[in-house]
VMD Tcl script that draws the C-alpha trace (Angstrom):
set ca {
  {155.39 166.77 119.04}
  {153.50 166.81 115.79}
  {154.90 163.39 115.03}
  {153.70 162.10 118.41}
  {150.28 163.65 117.88}
  {150.11 162.07 114.44}
  {151.05 158.70 115.88}
  {148.44 159.02 118.62}
  {145.86 160.10 116.06}
  {146.71 157.19 113.80}
  {146.54 154.76 116.71}
  {143.17 156.21 117.74}
  {141.86 155.87 114.21}
  {143.13 152.30 114.04}
  {141.43 151.50 117.32}
  {138.19 153.01 116.06}
  {138.36 151.01 112.85}
  {139.16 147.85 114.79}
  {136.23 148.44 117.11}
  {133.89 149.07 114.18}
  {135.11 145.90 112.48}
  {134.52 143.92 115.67}
  {130.99 145.29 116.00}
  {130.30 144.60 112.33}
  {131.43 141.02 112.77}
  {129.22 140.64 115.82}
  {126.23 142.02 113.96}
  {126.97 139.86 110.94}
  {127.43 136.82 113.13}
  {124.15 137.52 114.88}
  {122.47 138.01 111.53}
  {123.82 134.72 110.24}
  {122.80 132.97 113.44}
  {119.38 134.54 113.18}
  {119.01 133.38 109.59}
  {120.17 129.89 110.51}
  {117.76 129.78 113.43}
  {114.93 131.03 111.23}
  {115.52 128.37 108.61}
  {115.93 125.70 111.28}
  {112.56 126.61 112.77}
  {111.05 126.80 109.28}
  {112.34 123.34 108.34}
  {111.14 121.85 111.61}
  {107.71 123.43 111.09}
  {107.50 122.17 107.51}
  {108.57 118.72 108.65}
  {105.90 118.72 111.34}
  {103.23 119.86 108.87}
  {104.31 117.22 106.35}
  {104.20 114.54 109.04}
  {100.71 115.64 110.06}
  {99.57 115.64 106.41}
  {101.03 112.22 105.66}
  {99.80 110.80 108.95}
  {96.34 112.22 108.37}
  {96.25 110.85 104.83}
  {97.25 107.38 105.97}
  {94.73 107.46 108.81}
  {91.95 108.50 106.42}
  {93.01 105.81 103.93}
  {92.89 103.00 106.48}
  {89.59 104.27 107.88}
  {88.12 104.11 104.38}
  {89.53 100.61 103.93}
  {87.97 99.49 107.24}
  {84.62 100.85 106.05}
  {84.98 98.93 102.79}
  {85.84 95.77 104.72}
  {82.74 96.23 106.89}
  {80.54 96.64 103.80}
  {82.15 93.62 102.17}
  {81.63 91.41 105.23}
  {78.05 92.61 105.66}
  {77.15 91.82 102.06}
  {79.05 88.56 102.13}
  {76.94 87.44 105.09}
  {73.81 87.61 102.91}
  {72.95 84.27 101.36}
  {73.41 84.12 97.59}
  {74.20 87.81 97.11}
  {73.46 89.22 93.68}
  {75.16 92.06 91.87}
  {78.59 93.54 92.41}
  {79.98 94.41 95.81}
  {79.42 98.05 96.78}
  {82.79 99.77 96.90}
  {84.91 96.66 96.61}
  {85.37 93.79 94.21}
  {86.82 91.14 96.48}
  {89.08 90.56 99.44}
  {92.74 89.66 99.39}
  {94.77 88.23 102.25}
  {98.52 87.59 102.26}
  {99.49 86.22 105.69}
  {103.25 86.57 105.24}
  {103.07 90.36 104.92}
  {99.99 90.84 107.13}
  {97.90 92.18 104.27}
  {94.11 91.94 104.49}
  {92.24 94.37 102.27}
  {89.28 94.89 99.97}
  {90.19 95.27 96.32}
  {88.72 98.17 94.35}
  {87.60 97.87 90.76}
  {89.64 99.91 88.28}
  {93.07 101.44 88.75}
  {91.95 105.05 89.09}
  {93.82 107.44 91.37}
  {91.07 107.18 93.99}
  {91.00 103.38 93.86}
  {94.76 103.16 94.33}
  {94.53 105.46 97.35}
  {91.84 103.37 99.01}
  {93.32 99.92 98.44}
  {94.70 97.39 95.97}
  {92.99 97.84 92.61}
  {91.91 95.35 89.96}
  {92.98 96.19 86.41}
  {89.89 96.43 84.24}
  {89.76 93.98 81.33}
  {91.98 91.50 83.17}
  {90.42 88.30 84.52}
  {88.49 88.47 87.77}
  {90.25 86.78 90.70}
  {89.43 83.07 90.62}
  {88.44 83.05 86.95}
  {90.59 81.52 84.20}
  {93.14 83.99 82.90}
  {95.49 86.58 84.31}
  {93.99 88.67 87.13}
  {96.09 91.80 87.59}
  {96.13 93.76 90.84}
  {98.06 96.98 91.47}
  {98.76 99.04 94.58}
  {101.14 101.75 95.73}
  {104.58 100.73 96.99}
  {104.24 102.87 100.12}
  {100.86 101.49 101.22}
  {99.18 98.15 100.58}
  {101.87 96.53 98.42}
  {104.76 97.93 100.45}
  {106.04 94.48 101.42}
  {105.27 92.27 98.43}
  {108.99 92.27 97.65}
  {109.28 89.88 100.62}
  {107.13 87.24 98.92}
  {108.86 84.08 97.71}
  {107.79 81.01 95.72}
  {105.48 78.89 97.83}
  {103.97 81.76 99.82}
  {100.18 81.80 100.09}
  {97.71 84.37 98.79}
  {93.99 84.07 99.52}
  {91.16 85.88 97.77}
  {87.43 85.83 98.40}
  {84.79 86.81 95.86}
  {81.04 86.24 95.82}
  {81.29 83.74 98.65}
  {84.00 81.72 96.90}
  {87.47 81.26 98.37}
  {90.57 80.96 96.20}
  {94.02 79.88 97.30}
  {96.96 81.07 95.21}
  {100.61 80.12 95.58}
  {103.43 82.48 94.61}
  {105.50 81.11 91.72}
  {108.01 83.92 91.23}
  {108.68 87.61 90.84}
  {110.71 89.96 88.67}
  {111.48 93.62 88.10}
  {110.43 95.10 84.76}
  {110.34 98.44 83.00}
  {107.02 100.34 82.98}
  {106.77 99.81 79.22}
  {106.96 96.01 79.58}
  {103.33 95.01 79.19}
  {104.03 91.31 78.79}
  {103.16 90.81 82.46}
  {99.57 91.71 81.54}
  {99.26 88.99 78.90}
  {96.29 86.67 79.21}
  {96.89 83.09 80.30}
  {94.93 79.87 80.01}
  {95.44 79.07 83.69}
  {94.09 81.07 86.62}
  {96.92 83.39 87.59}
  {97.23 86.34 89.96}
  {99.67 89.13 89.13}
  {100.57 91.77 91.71}
  {102.25 94.97 90.51}
  {103.78 97.91 92.35}
  {106.42 100.56 91.71}
  {110.05 99.72 92.44}
  {112.45 100.27 94.20}
  {110.18 100.40 97.22}
  {112.19 103.05 99.08}
  {113.03 105.17 96.03}
  {112.54 108.92 96.55}
  {110.39 110.35 93.78}
  {108.68 108.50 90.92}
  {110.09 104.97 90.92}
  {111.66 103.99 87.58}
  {110.71 100.28 87.57}
  {107.92 97.88 88.45}
  {107.99 94.88 90.77}
  {105.76 92.03 89.62}
  {104.78 89.01 91.72}
  {103.21 85.98 90.01}
  {100.95 83.40 91.65}
  {98.91 80.47 90.35}
  {95.59 79.12 91.56}
  {96.12 76.08 93.76}
  {92.67 75.50 95.19}
  {89.15 76.88 95.19}
  {86.40 76.29 97.74}
}
mol new
graphics top color blue
foreach p $ca { graphics top sphere $p radius 0.5 }
foreach p [lrange $ca 0 end-1] q [lrange $ca 1 end] { graphics top cylinder $p $q radius 0.2 }
display resetview
């Protein structure tokens, strides 16, 4: 009888332990599911906020560029304008990649946000020498990697129109400053970070070269 009671008691204890283990697993499973759901919602929320931030930044950037274009066109309509353009140096158009923008003077952080920027101390577009323009790879110069020899680039400055033709391109290291060297001919050099779709600071630079073909 004692043996039977002991067996029943042991079985009861085993059942209790089994039930507790089952409940613990359920609670743990719910906890894990809750944590996973929390992080899923958190990631979705962060993604949405990031999208709103990036979208808002891009919208602001292009609104500023449209304002610069309006100012440029208004001033350009004045006969024999004197003095530098307010806000922008000149206008660049690259039909192949649907780029039409006002170039800012100086490669400051703000200038590079608002549009392509002209490197100070390099030749002005249309003048003899090497005119160097830079822009971010995820905005205005996003598609310059598509340019090939023979493609057209147009710039407008102080009422003068300049037609450049792409002669080549190459990828260089950031420390390679030879692409900034002065030239006797009128040349346009476009620079952006590379690879275009690299996540984080891009390790290289894409450089597109063009020579002046015609001025009007």
